C-alpha positions, 0 to 999 in steps of 0.5 A: 467755924462749925462746932460739933455737938458731939465728938468721940470714938466710934467703932464701925462694923465691917463684914468681909467674906462672912467675917465681922470686924470692927474699925476704930474711927473718930466721929463728929456730929454737926447740926444744920447751919448756914455753913453746912447740913446736919451730918456725921463726919468720920475720920480714920484713927492713926495706926498707933490707936490714938485719935488725931488731934483736932487741928489735924482732922482736915488732913485725915480721910473723911467720910460724911453721912448726911443725916437728912438721909437717915431712916432709923436709929436704934440699939442693936443689942445682939452684936458682939462689940469691942470691950466696954461698948454697946452696938447701935444701928444707923440706917440711911437710904443708901446703907445700913451701918452697925456702930459701937460706942461707950456712950451708946445712948448719948449717940442715939439721942443726938442722932435722933435729935439731928436727923428727925427733930431738926427736920420736924422743926424745919417743917413746922417753921415752914408751915408757920410762914404760910398763910393760914387757910380759911378752914382750920386743918390738922396734920394727918399723922397716919399719912406721915408715918405710913411709909415708915411703917411699910417701907424698909431699907434692906440689903440682899443676902445672896441666895440661888433665887436672888442670883437668878433674879439678878438681885444684889446690893441695897433695895427698899422692901415694902409690905403693901396690903396685897403683896411684898414689893421690892423697889429701887432705893433711888427711884422707888420704882417696883422691881419685883412683887410677891402676892401674899398667897404665893408665899409658902412661909416667911420669918425673921432672925435678929437682923435677917428677914427671909421668905420662900416664894412659890412657883406662881410668883413672878420671881419663880420659886426660891428663898429670898433673904434680906439683911435689915436692922428692922427685921422684926418690924418687917415680919410683923408688917407682913403678918398684919397685911396677911391677916387683913387680907384674910379678913377681907375675903368672905369665902377665900379659895383654899388653893390661894388662901394664905391661911396658916401662913404665920411668921416662923423663926428663921435661922440655922435651926429652922426646919427646911420647907417640905 
């Protein structure tokens, strides 16, 4: 019988009609084994706010998060949490979770070990079973990390432009050297692209990244907003790509140049575009 490496109470944030609430759950973390994959199992807590006994967990509604689908884990310090807890996010290829726990750092550490360290050890073990090549070779860390640095799981926040383009739900947003590309999360096929010279402005506010596209974009002009716990990283990646594109042009056409396009604070107090 499998034994969980961590077992305790978590709070899961839900957002309905713009209002955030927390649901109390019991969670268990399992390492990969012959009996199953590395995963988090979540169980409903009874109405009397007490956790169900271990012997009755099988009879409770169970939800499973496969940790092989995990993209990133980290603290989310700006959330308003239940008493004596701290928030953290868990991003998978399918969904963004905001969770809270009394022992937040322990949960983050265990999740990272199961989701990332386990995958690394599996890859290293597989490499050791392969015959050694004739020429000594080293792993290229840039190749392994490029996708993590440029590809971000996002959730569309409905705007007029997003509705016009038929966007809803989860996607991948890639900050590529020449443009921003929106991809299907399963097939990773490009759906929309926004060349950087056609972005009027962009910015981020906590867990939201937003930009204003110009008329020359394939999507037409309008504001596109995406929810992601990695909003600051995404904003920095876009700024870095624009800076590199500027440097690569000897004499850029001022009508197409992205010069002066810098990340701006994006929130309720941000200035509306002229």
